[in-house]
RODO-2510 file (C-alpha; in nm, 4 decimals, decimal comma):
residues 248
     n   res          X          Y          Z
     1     x     1,5631    -0,2513    -2,9767
     2     x     1,4498    -0,2285    -2,6444
     3     x     1,0832    -0,3690    -2,6357
     4     x     1,0215    -0,1959    -2,3322
     5     x     1,1074     0,1221    -2,4359
     6     x     0,9111     0,1023    -2,7703
     7     x     0,5937    -0,0167    -2,5586
     8     x     0,6303     0,3141    -2,3297
     9     x     0,6971     0,5019    -2,6462
    10     x     0,3682     0,3651    -2,7975
    11     x     0,2004     0,4685    -2,4702
    12     x     0,3314     0,8259    -2,4743
    13     x     0,2629     0,8760    -2,8439
    14     x    -0,0630     0,7080    -2,9160
    15     x    -0,2362     0,7215    -2,5701
    16     x    -0,1283     1,0655    -2,4306
    17     x    -0,0437     1,2561    -2,7745
    18     x     0,3321     1,3209    -2,6810
    19     x     0,5957     1,3692    -2,9206
    20     x     0,8488     1,0982    -2,8298
    21     x     1,1354     0,9483    -3,0102
    22     x     1,4080     0,6948    -2,9355
    23     x     1,7559     0,7912    -2,8415
    24     x     2,0018     0,6513    -3,0784
    25     x     2,2909     0,4865    -2,8647
    26     x     2,6194     0,6679    -2,9502
    27     x     2,8983     0,4210    -3,0413
    28     x     3,1443     0,6686    -2,8711
    29     x     2,9813     0,6415    -2,5507
    30     x     3,0397     0,3252    -2,3360
    31     x     2,7773     0,3683    -2,0922
    32     x     2,3846     0,3217    -2,1992
    33     x     2,2152     0,6091    -2,3193
    34     x     1,8683     0,7194    -2,1921
    35     x     1,5938     0,5471    -2,4017
    36     x     1,3457     0,8110    -2,4859
    37     x     1,3343     1,1712    -2,5678
    38     x     0,9635     1,3748    -2,5010
    39     x     0,9101     1,7148    -2,6550
    40     x     0,6171     1,9465    -2,6224
    41     x     0,6040     2,3193    -2,5914
    42     x     0,9804     2,3848    -2,5776
    43     x     1,0219     2,1206    -2,3033
    44     x     1,2737     1,8273    -2,3509
    45     x     1,2236     1,5245    -2,1302
    46     x     1,4842     1,2518    -2,0967
    47     x     1,3545     0,9364    -2,0171
    48     x     1,4649     0,5803    -1,8940
    49     x     1,2662     0,2720    -1,9181
    50     x     1,3618     0,0034    -1,6329
    51     x     1,1831    -0,3294    -1,5677
    52     x     1,1676    -0,4948    -1,2037
    53     x     0,8787    -0,7329    -1,2384
    54     x     1,0149    -1,0675    -1,0798
    55     x     0,9341    -1,0966    -0,7053
    56     x     1,1415    -1,3547    -0,5640
    57     x     1,0628    -1,2565    -0,1940
    58     x     0,6998    -1,2960    -0,2226
    59     x     0,7311    -1,6132    -0,4115
    60     x     0,9564    -1,7391    -0,1460
    61     x     0,7098    -1,6572     0,1428
    62     x     0,4317    -1,8610    -0,0581
    63     x     0,6571    -2,1448    -0,1069
    64     x     0,7913    -2,1343     0,2494
    65     x     0,6348    -2,3327     0,5592
    66     x     0,3259    -2,2102     0,7348
    67     x     0,3693    -1,9156     0,9732
    68     x     0,6720    -1,7835     0,7849
    69     x     0,6961    -1,4130     0,7914
    70     x     0,8572    -1,1433     0,5559
    71     x     0,9406    -0,7794     0,6283
    72     x     0,9476    -0,6853     0,2462
    73     x     1,2555    -0,4982     0,0974
    74     x     1,2823    -0,2913    -0,1925
    75     x     1,6570    -0,2887    -0,2324
    76     x     1,6609    -0,4380    -0,5818
    77     x     1,3913    -0,2266    -0,6957
    78     x     1,5990     0,0799    -0,5627
    79     x     1,8808    -0,0597    -0,7642
    80     x     1,7128    -0,0486    -1,0977
    81     x     1,5924     0,3348    -1,0056
    82     x     1,9711     0,4309    -0,9359
    83     x     2,0947     0,2676    -1,2658
    84     x     1,8194     0,4505    -1,4711
    85     x     1,9380     0,7625    -1,2850
    86     x     2,2772     0,7266    -1,3717
    87     x     2,2160     0,6877    -1,7260
    88     x     2,0216     0,9922    -1,7556
    89     x     2,2673     1,1879    -1,5306
    90     x     2,5750     1,0991    -1,7582
    91     x     2,4223     1,1207    -2,0719
    92     x     2,6629     1,3441    -2,2759
    93     x     2,4041     1,5121    -2,5117
    94     x     2,1963     1,6201    -2,1917
    95     x     2,1337     1,9852    -2,1589
    96     x     2,1121     2,1719    -1,8263
    97     x     1,7460     2,2644    -1,9255
    98     x     1,6386     1,8916    -2,0087
    99     x     1,3606     1,7444    -1,7599
   100     x     1,4283     1,3752    -1,6422
   101     x     1,1947     1,1076    -1,6008
   102     x     1,2319     0,7267    -1,5112
   103     x     0,9581     0,4951    -1,6280
   104     x     0,9942     0,1725    -1,3891
   105     x     0,7717    -0,1291    -1,4813
   106     x     0,7076    -0,2727    -1,1637
   107     x     0,4467    -0,5289    -1,1971
   108     x     0,2890    -0,7989    -1,4220
   109     x    -0,0169    -1,0040    -1,3794
   110     x     0,0222    -1,3212    -1,1770
   111     x     0,3903    -1,2505    -1,1088
   112     x     0,3971    -0,9793    -0,8544
   113     x     0,1873    -0,7506    -0,6169
   114     x     0,4393    -0,5923    -0,4126
   115     x     0,7158    -0,4215    -0,6393
   116     x     0,5234    -0,1204    -0,6978
   117     x     0,4310    -0,0333    -0,3530
   118     x     0,7828    -0,1223    -0,2385
   119     x     0,9265     0,1151    -0,5095
   120     x     0,7144     0,4193    -0,4402
   121     x     0,8349     0,3738    -0,0592
   122     x     1,1867     0,3839    -0,1760
   123     x     1,1368     0,6791    -0,3985
   124     x     0,9663     0,8724    -0,0911
   125     x     1,0983     0,7187     0,2042
   126     x     0,7338     0,6347     0,3201
   127     x     0,6555     0,5499     0,6802
   128     x     0,3232     0,5084     0,8422
   129     x     0,2668     0,7050     1,1563
   130     x    -0,0237     0,6964     1,3947
   131     x    -0,1149     0,8117     1,7398
   132     x    -0,2775     1,1244     1,8706
   133     x    -0,1996     1,4928     1,8348
   134     x    -0,1519     1,7151     2,1635
   135     x    -0,5345     1,8113     2,1295
   136     x    -0,6240     1,4471     2,1283
   137     x    -0,7288     1,3939     1,7610
   138     x    -0,6359     1,0465     1,6502
   139     x    -0,4369     1,0238     1,2951
   140     x    -0,3014     0,7532     1,0804
   141     x    -0,1143     0,8799     0,8012
   142     x     0,1713     0,8213     0,5631
   143     x     0,4829     1,0487     0,6141
   144     x     0,6708     1,1283     0,3222
   145     x     1,0471     1,1582     0,3500
   146     x     1,0735     0,9954     0,6832
   147     x     1,3721     0,8112     0,5951
   148     x     1,6250     0,8142     0,3241
   149     x     1,4613     0,8213    -0,0045
   150     x     1,5708     0,8657    -0,3643
   151     x     1,3713     1,1525    -0,4667
   152     x     1,5551     1,3491    -0,1858
   153     x     1,8734     1,2302    -0,2952
   154     x     1,8329     1,2689    -0,6446
   155     x     1,6783     1,6094    -0,6678
   156     x     1,7502     1,6585    -1,0214
   157     x     1,5293     1,3661    -1,0965
   158     x     1,2235     1,5322    -1,1771
   159     x     0,9561     1,2535    -1,1723
   160     x     0,9175     0,8568    -1,1620
   161     x     0,6430     0,6735    -1,3277
   162     x     0,5545     0,3577    -1,1386
   163     x     0,3704     0,1159    -1,3873
   164     x     0,2001    -0,1922    -1,2479
   165     x    -0,0259    -0,3681    -1,4795
   166     x    -0,3145    -0,1297    -1,5480
   167     x    -0,2294     0,1081    -1,2862
   168     x     0,0263     0,3735    -1,3805
   169     x     0,1321     0,6045    -1,1076
   170     x     0,3211     0,9650    -1,1612
   171     x     0,5367     1,0257    -0,8829
   172     x     0,6494     1,3966    -0,8648
   173     x     0,9530     1,4972    -0,7015
   174     x     0,8646     1,8176    -0,4779
   175     x     1,2380     1,8728    -0,4337
   176     x     1,3249     1,9178    -0,7880
   177     x     1,3671     2,2905    -0,9019
   178     x     1,1280     2,2058    -1,2063
   179     x     0,8595     2,0683    -0,9481
   180     x     0,6125     2,3718    -1,0037
   181     x     0,6297     2,3509    -1,3838
   182     x     0,5701     1,9632    -1,4002
   183     x     0,2592     2,0425    -1,1883
   184     x     0,1030     2,2085    -1,4730
   185     x     0,1743     1,9843    -1,7500
   186     x    -0,1513     1,8590    -1,8649
   187     x    -0,0575     1,5004    -1,9695
   188     x    -0,0515     1,4235    -1,5901
   189     x    -0,4472     1,3758    -1,6139
   190     x    -0,4124     1,0563    -1,8449
   191     x    -0,2344     0,8394    -1,5434
   192     x    -0,4232     0,6580    -1,2804
   193     x    -0,2797     0,8481    -1,0037
   194     x    -0,0408     1,1203    -0,9234
   195     x     0,1619     1,1471    -0,6132
   196     x     0,2283     1,4816    -0,4924
   197     x     0,3270     1,4900    -0,1237
   198     x     0,2858     1,8755    -0,1015
   199     x    -0,0726     1,8621    -0,2071
   200     x    -0,1494     1,5613     0,0112
   201     x    -0,0042     1,7275     0,3046
   202     x    -0,2084     2,0862     0,2448
   203     x    -0,5400     1,8544     0,2187
   204     x    -0,4444     1,6869     0,5649
   205     x    -0,4078     1,3435     0,3790
   206     x    -0,0223     1,2958     0,4916
   207     x     0,2711     1,4152     0,6970
   208     x     0,5536     1,5492     0,5065
   209     x     0,9243     1,5596     0,6910
   210     x     1,0354     1,8657     0,4877
   211     x     1,3401     1,9106     0,7138
   212     x     1,7267     1,8986     0,6674
   213     x     1,7701     1,6589     0,9330
   214     x     1,9710     1,3271     0,8475
   215     x     1,7271     1,0838     0,7786
   216     x     1,9211     0,8162     0,9654
   217     x     1,8479     0,9947     1,3045
   218     x     1,4733     0,8686     1,3434
   219     x     1,4674     1,0655     1,6583
   220     x     1,5326     1,4039     1,5156
   221     x     1,3101     1,3420     1,2482
   222     x     1,0272     1,2364     1,4725
   223     x     1,1350     1,5359     1,6878
   224     x     1,0745     1,7603     1,3788
   225     x     0,7426     1,6137     1,3087
   226     x     0,6263     1,6219     1,6541
   227     x     0,6739     2,0150     1,6488
   228     x     0,5461     2,0663     1,3052
   229     x     0,2160     1,8908     1,3559
   230     x     0,1551     1,8911     1,7404
   231     x     0,1861     1,5252     1,7758
   232     x     0,2185     1,3280     2,1000
   233     x     0,4289     1,0131     2,1019
   234     x     0,3745     0,9214     1,7319
   235     x     0,4111     0,5528     1,6725
   236     x     0,5925     0,3955     1,3203
   237     x     0,3279     0,1458     1,2002
   238     x     0,5131    -0,1482     1,0144
   239     x     0,3454    -0,4266     0,8533
   240     x     0,4702    -0,8045     0,8198
   241     x     0,3630    -1,0561     0,5738
   242     x     0,2721    -1,4170     0,6916
   243     x     0,2268    -1,7305     0,5112
   244     x    -0,1199    -1,8467     0,6446
   245     x    -0,2327    -2,0844     0,3630
   246     x    -0,6244    -2,1579     0,3871
   247     x    -0,7146    -2,4993     0,4768
   248     x    -0,8932    -2,6677     0,1902
***
């Protein structure tokens, strides 16, 4: 029995109050099945639980020489999400009406501090842009779907939960055909935070590259954003970690 899946089943059932059952693996199906089936008000949600709580990159930086730098990569975290999606996508008993959810356990105390943030960045293709608008107003905001991202690619994946210690963030996919329905689900209020790029954009808290442009063509994406938001020469802000130990 998958202990992670049992833990999430308990949270969904006992804390949030949802009807959740374990999916019994099929002996005729060679690939792994999703872990859980959530059911409420006629809705079925296939759910796969994955764990990525090791943070070797960060540990290597701390163990490295003073002044060592690291531009953090979330590639291995992205691979966990990809594998989870394949399990849901290829499940032989999946119905066309089934909703889909990945629950990513991405942090544990004293082990990792960056995996959850890296996971969210990969889900949404987030970059931070700053600069001035054409009317000379300064801005510094996250831009969703700036580069290639998992939720843009997997538009049949409705949502991902990123679970890091006591922080449980619910990430909605605005490209899902079921996005509007998911926004109305009352159990979302039980999570520490809900990320909804459309709502954040409407509040002026974020930018949203909702274009069909190839995300590998940064100049075209920037050109779209400049026109949409009337930006003047936006700058991409990237952060680098540096090992600078405090002297005793």
